[in-house]
C-alpha positions in Angstrom: 0.0 0.0 0.0 1.2 3.5 -0.9 0.3 7.1 -0.1 -0.9 8.6 -3.4 -2.4 12.0 -2.6 -3.9 14.4 -0.1 -6.7 16.9 0.1 -7.1 19.9 2.5 -10.5 21.4 3.2 -10.7 24.6 5.2 -13.8 26.2 6.7 -15.0 28.7 9.2 -17.5 27.7 11.9 -19.5 29.4 14.6 -19.8 27.9 18.1 -22.6 28.2 20.6 -20.8 30.9 22.6 -17.6 32.7 22.9 -14.5 30.9 24.2 -12.7 33.2 26.7 -9.9 33.3 29.2 -8.0 35.9 31.2 -6.2 37.1 28.1 -9.4 37.5 26.1 -12.3 37.7 28.6 -14.9 38.9 26.0 -14.4 35.7 24.0 -14.5 34.6 20.3 -17.3 32.5 18.8 -15.8 32.0 15.3 -13.1 29.6 14.5 -11.1 28.3 11.6 -11.3 24.6 11.0 -9.7 22.2 8.5 -9.8 18.6 7.5 -6.8 16.7 6.0 -7.5 13.6 3.9 -4.6 11.3 3.1 -5.3 8.9 0.1 -3.8 5.6 -0.8 -3.7 3.4 -3.9 -6.0 0.8 -2.2 -8.9 3.3 -1.6 -8.4 3.7 2.2 -8.3 7.3 3.3 -6.9 8.7 6.6 -8.6 11.8 8.2 -7.3 14.4 10.6 -9.4 17.4 11.9 -6.4 19.7 11.3 -3.9 20.9 8.6 -2.5 24.0 6.9 -0.7 24.9 3.7 2.6 23.6 5.0 1.2 20.1 4.4 2.1 20.7 0.7 5.8 21.0 1.6 5.8 17.9 3.7 3.7 15.7 1.4 6.7 15.0 -0.8 8.3 13.3 2.2 5.5 10.7 2.6 4.3 10.4 -1.0 4.7 6.8 -2.3 5.5 5.5 1.2 3.7 2.8 3.1 1.3 4.6 5.5 1.7 1.9 8.1 5.2 3.1 8.9 3.8 6.0 11.0 6.7 6.6 13.4 9.3 6.3 10.7 7.4 8.8 8.5 7.0 11.1 11.5 10.8 11.1 12.0 11.4 11.9 8.3 9.1 14.9 8.5 10.6 16.1 11.8 14.1 15.8 10.2 12.9 17.7 7.1 12.0 20.8 9.1 15.3 20.6 11.1 16.8 24.0 10.2 13.5 26.0 10.4 12.4 24.1 13.6 9.4 22.0 14.3 7.4 24.9 15.5 4.4 27.0 14.4 2.8 26.1 11.0 5.4 23.4 10.3 4.6 21.7 13.6 0.8 21.9 12.9 1.3 20.3 9.5 3.4 17.4 11.0 0.7 17.0 13.6 -2.1 16.8 11.0 -0.3 14.3 8.8 0.6 12.2 11.8 -3.0 12.0 13.0 -4.2 11.1 9.5 -1.5 8.4 9.2 -2.6 6.8 12.5 -6.2 6.9 11.4 -5.1 5.1 8.2 -3.1 2.5 10.1 -6.0 1.6 12.3 -8.4 1.5 9.3 -6.0 -0.8 7.5 -6.0 -3.0 10.7 -9.8 -2.8 10.7 -9.8 -1.7 14.3 -10.4 1.4 16.4 -7.3 3.5 16.9 -7.3 3.0 20.7 -6.7 -0.7 20.0 -3.9 0.0 17.5 -2.2 2.2 20.1 -2.3 -0.6 22.6 -5.1 0.3 25.0 -6.9 -2.4 26.8 -10.2 -0.5 26.9 -11.5 2.3 24.8 -12.2 4.7 27.7 -10.5 7.5 29.6 -11.6 9.7 32.4 -13.0 13.1 31.5 -13.0 16.5 33.1 -15.2 19.5 32.2 -13.6 22.7 31.0 -15.6 25.9 30.5 -13.1 28.1 28.6 -15.8 30.6 29.5 -14.6 33.8 31.2 -17.4 35.5 29.3 -20.1 33.2 30.8 -22.6 34.4 33.4 -22.8 32.7 36.7 -26.0 30.8 35.8 -24.4 29.6 32.5 -21.4 28.3 34.5 -23.6 26.4 36.8 -25.7 25.0 33.9 -22.5 23.9 32.0 -21.0 22.0 34.9 -24.3 20.6 36.0 -24.9 19.2 32.6 -21.5 17.6 32.7 -22.2 16.2 36.2 -25.4 14.6 34.8 -23.0 12.5 32.7 -21.0 11.5 35.8 -18.2 14.0 35.4 -16.7 14.8 38.8 -13.9 17.2 37.8 -13.9 20.7 36.3 -11.5 23.4 35.3 -12.4 27.1 35.4 -10.8 30.1 33.7 -9.8 32.7 36.3 -7.3 35.5 36.9 -8.8 39.0 36.8 -10.7 39.4 40.0 -10.3 37.5 43.3 -13.9 38.2 44.4 -15.3 36.9 41.1 -12.9 34.0 40.9 -13.9 32.7 44.4 -17.6 33.0 43.6 -17.3 31.2 40.2 -15.1 28.4 41.6 -17.9 27.9 44.2 -20.5 27.7 41.5 -18.4 25.0 39.7 -18.0 23.1 42.9 -21.7 23.2 43.7 -22.6 21.9 40.3 -20.1 19.0 40.3 -20.9 18.1 43.9 -23.9 16.2 42.5 -21.5 13.5 41.5 -18.8 13.7 44.2 -18.9 15.5 47.6 -15.4 16.8 47.0 -15.0 17.2 43.2 -11.7 17.7 41.5 -11.4 21.5 41.1 -8.8 23.0 38.7 -8.1 26.6 37.7 -6.4 28.0 34.6 -4.8 31.5 34.3 -3.3 31.0 30.8 0.1 32.5 31.6 -1.5 35.8 32.7 -0.1 35.9 36.2 3.6 36.2 37.2 5.0 33.5 39.4 4.8 35.8 42.4 1.2 36.7 41.7 0.4 33.0 41.2 1.8 32.2 44.7 0.1 35.1 46.4 -3.3 34.6 44.8 -3.3 30.8 44.9 -2.5 31.0 48.7 -5.7 33.1 49.1 -7.8 30.8 46.9 -6.6 27.7 48.8 -7.9 29.2 52.0 -11.4 28.5 50.6 -11.0 25.6 48.2 -9.0 22.4 47.7 -7.6 23.0 44.2 -6.3 19.9 42.3 -4.2 21.8 39.9 -3.4 25.3 38.7 -2.7 25.5 35.0 -0.1 27.8 33.4 0.7 29.9 36.4 3.8 31.2 34.7 5.2 31.4 31.1 5.3 28.0 29.4 9.2 27.9 29.2 9.8 29.5 32.7 11.1 26.4 34.5 12.3 28.5 37.4 9.0 30.4 37.9 7.0 27.2 37.5 9.1 25.4 40.1 8.8 28.3 42.5 5.0 28.1 42.2 5.0 24.3 42.6 7.0 24.6 45.8 4.8 27.4 47.2 1.2 26.2 46.7 -0.7 23.1 47.7 -2.1 22.5 44.2 -0.2 20.7 41.5 1.2 22.9 38.7 0.0 21.8 35.2 1.4 23.2 31.9 2.5 22.1 28.5 -0.4 22.6 26.1 1.5 25.3 24.1 4.8 23.5 23.9 5.9 22.0 20.6 7.0 18.6 21.7 9.5 16.6 23.8 12.3 19.0 23.3 10.3 21.7 25.1 8.8 19.4 27.7 12.2 18.0 28.8 13.5 21.1 30.5 10.4 21.4 32.6 10.5 17.8 33.7 14.2 17.6 34.4 14.1 20.8 36.4 11.2 19.6 38.5 9.1 22.5 37.4 5.8 20.8 36.6 3.6 18.3 38.4 1.2 17.4 35.6 2.1 17.7 31.9 -0.7 18.9 29.5 -0.3 17.0 26.3 -2.2 17.2 23.0 -2.2 17.1 19.2 -0.2 20.3 19.0 2.9 18.5 20.3 3.6 17.1 16.8 0.6 14.8 16.6 -0.2 11.5 18.2 3.4 10.4 17.9 4.8 13.5 19.5 2.3 13.6 22.3 3.0 10.0 23.1 6.7 10.8 23.4 6.0 13.6 25.9 3.8 11.2 27.9 6.6 8.6 27.9 9.1 11.2 29.1 6.7 12.1 31.9 6.2 8.5 32.8 9.9 8.0 33.2 9.8 10.6 36.0 6.6 9.2 37.6 4.6 12.3 36.4 1.0 12.1 35.3 -0.2 13.7 32.0 -3.6 15.2 31.0 -4.9 15.3 27.4 -6.0 18.6 26.1 -9.4 19.1 24.4 -10.0 18.6 20.7 -12.8 18.3 18.2 -14.9 15.2 18.7 -12.6 14.1 21.5 -10.5 12.1 19.0 -7.3 12.3 21.1 -9.1 10.1 23.6 -7.8 7.2 21.6 -4.3 8.1 22.6 -5.3 9.0 26.2 -6.7 5.5 26.7 -3.4 4.0 25.7 -1.2 6.1 28.1 -0.5 4.4 31.4 0.2 7.7 33.3 -2.9 9.6 31.9 -5.2 11.0 34.6 -8.1 12.7 32.7 -8.9 14.5 29.5 -10.3 17.9 28.9 -13.8 18.0 27.3 -16.2 20.8 26.5 -19.5 19.0 26.2 -20.6 22.4 24.9 -20.2 24.5 22.8 -20.6 22.5 19.7 -17.5 22.3 17.5 -18.5 19.2 15.5 -20.4 20.8 12.7 -18.5 18.9 9.9 -19.0 15.4 11.4 -22.1 13.2 10.8 -20.9 11.1 13.8 -18.0 10.4 16.1 -17.8 7.1 17.8 -17.5 8.2 21.4 -19.7 9.6 24.2 -19.4 10.6 27.8 -20.7 7.9 30.2 -20.3 7.9 34.0 -17.5 10.4 33.8 -15.5 8.7 31.1 -15.1 9.2 27.4 -16.2 5.8 26.0 -15.1 5.0 22.5 -16.7 2.4 20.2 -15.3 -0.1 17.8 -15.4 1.9 14.6 -12.1 1.7 12.7 -9.6 4.5 13.0 -10.7 7.7 14.8 -14.3 6.8 14.3 -15.1 10.0 12.5 -17.7 10.3 9.7 -17.6 13.5 7.7 -20.8 15.4 6.8 -19.8 16.7 3.4 -23.0 18.7 2.9 -22.3 20.5 6.2 -18.7 21.1 5.2 -19.8 22.8 1.9 -22.4 24.9 3.7 -19.7 26.2 6.1 -17.3 26.9 3.2 -20.0 29.0 1.5 -21.1 30.9 4.6 -20.1 34.5 5.0 -20.0 35.6 8.7 -19.1 39.1 7.8 -15.7 39.0 9.6 -12.6 36.8 10.0 -12.2 34.9 13.2 -9.7 36.3 15.7 -7.8 33.2 16.6 -4.4 34.8 17.1 -4.9 34.6 20.9 -3.0 37.7 21.9 -1.7 38.2 25.5 -3.7 40.7 27.6 -2.3 44.0 28.7 -0.6 43.8 32.1 0.2 40.1 31.8 3.1 39.1 34.0 3.3 42.6 35.5 0.0 43.7 36.9 -3.6 42.5 36.8 -5.7 44.7 34.5 -9.3 44.5 35.9 -12.3 43.7 33.8 -14.4 46.5 32.5 -18.1 46.4 31.4 -17.2 46.4 27.8 -15.5 43.0 28.1 -18.1 40.9 29.8 -21.8 41.4 30.4 -21.9 39.8 33.9 -20.2 42.7 35.7 
């Protein structure tokens, strides 16, 4: 079997509400999506819900090759971008191709990807994530309550701009999740907005009121000294890693004892790269947590990682417009996958064409800029940013 071609489909889609954090509390409800299709001479096609124009440069590396040699092909692509670095658009292209190759490999095996990757069961624990600084209190409660109805007993909340508001909103999350567990797992995320000193001072105050399981990104992603200082000074675990490019970035955090939980995901050079990061963490007896993704497709890898604790899920807003179906659902607090081959994704081509032909009147702002005052001082919210003040 040989790889013979590829197709990249881009689209813009609107989600149910804005996604927001301390850097962008007003949120963004438009997003750019893409689908990569890798074709073979035997009619089997691999799919990845990702991809960009850099795929064209990398395709010549894999064209004509056997798609089952996934790790070898990943190494060839990683070596190809050596001088420019496996970062940014190049990293995203490698990730997309890698995911499509794993989808292909599992389809060739006629089995779900979680089985190809070596998992015993197609299931992994889930935690609810609001990504909703723009949400009103009642919306926060409804979101976590809905997730609790599916057995989810852990939640992560975006905080960082007002201690009074943060404490109140953490309490709302706890109340909703307490339907499942008297002491639910509570996590907070400041998205690198605080400095290490602010993280220590403010987390010490929060921990007077709540038992926090982890604080995410309490310092810059590469700041192993600052992250280590936070880890030593607060009760909660320090989690970070989602914005790192792969094992080369993760290694310095792990070897300098700067992180307690590694966030892994498709951005770390695909399934192959994310698994490398998880293996590195496992060597140091550190747990990992899988980041969110469309249709929860990275749950296949999460289920096969021995040191994985739980995976981030939205539940809402809906980001699955281009899929007719995805073979997984949340049951009793777990993402439970079925036995469909590969990633278990079925594309809705009519919906894809509709999205490609829809004019929203503006371009999505997905650049995710850092908020004024980040790392220096906390710039308070104003009434133009959120409507719950």
